C-alpha positions, 0 to 999 in steps of 0.5 A: 467484531471490535471497533478497530477491525470494523474501521479497518474493514470500512476503509479497506472496502472504500479504497477497494471499491475505487481500485476494483473499478479498474480490474477489467482494464489493462494498465498498460498502454493500448494501441488504437485501431490505426496502430498508434499507441494511445495516450494513457489516462493517468487520472483514472488511477487516482482518487482524492477524498476531501476530509475535515483536516486533510485530503487522502489520495488513493493511487492504484499503481498496479493491478493483478490477479492473486492465485487462490493457491496463495491463500490458506485458512489459519483456522483448522475449523474453517469449512469454506473451500475455495473454488476460484482460481484467483482473486482481484488485487492491486498495489496501492499508494496513499498520500495524506495532505494536511490542509493546515500546512500542505504537508504531504505524507506518503504511505508506501511507494509501490514498485518504483518508476522502473516497474509502475506508473506512480510518478506519471500519475503524480505528475498528471495530478500536479504532485511533485515528488519533492513535495512529499516530506515523509514516507511511511512504510508498512512493511519491507516488500518490493511493491511497498519500498521499490519507489523509495529512491524516487522521493530523495527529499522525503524522510523514510520511516520504518518500524524498528521491529520490521527493519530488524526482522528484514536484516535476518531474512535471507528471502528479502535481502534483495531489497537492500538496493531500495533502502537507504543506509540505516543511519538515514532511516527513522526507525520507530516503535509501535504505538508511537505518536507522530508529530502529525497525529499518525499512530503506528500499530503492529499487525504482524503476520504478513511480515514480522513487523507489518505496520498499520498507520492510523490517523483520525478514523482512517487506517492504512492497512498495507497487506493486511488484506490481499483479496477482499472477495475472499477475505472479507467474508472469510477472514481466517484466510491469509496470504501465506506466500511472500 
């Protein structure tokens, strides 16, 4: 196993362990025994990691179970047969906050304020939407770009190859309402070094231009993996429907 794959798996497992803690909980508001709606505890959906040069906020904006029928092995010699009906999964957003200047970079944006609790989680944590300077998008799917308009002051960064593939993909044209005009999007090339030491790595498959963002020893893998309990022990299985 090469070093990149080891590091990708390591960071995924770290964040998956945090997110999996909520798998048994309903993220919707719950009623008390007297019928009143309980106050949502948004603090349980965000975890802050204190690293040498920056903080990383891991945020779970939605939880789900992914159907086993969505996963197929790309290895014709794979012998493992699925027996589970579904797998634990979640929609995550990450923020990297630099200690040197307080600049905040958000990786992906969730579904948007009409469908998830990201803005409520941020408000509860004292993070204002206008404090996010840049949005780094791993790929163009609704659960990753749906919240772009919730951060009107942030610059939007998308891989040029992913953006060009989206323009000709009829299945994804309904996302146009979430995206800004092309002239307002910063399209980048893979392996491009960003001013803040981030690097964009092409990891095509889930979409033609799927991007992993890398900084230091940390990788933000988007939808490179959907179901750790299946794909970690059996990496030939991939999410084949989007």
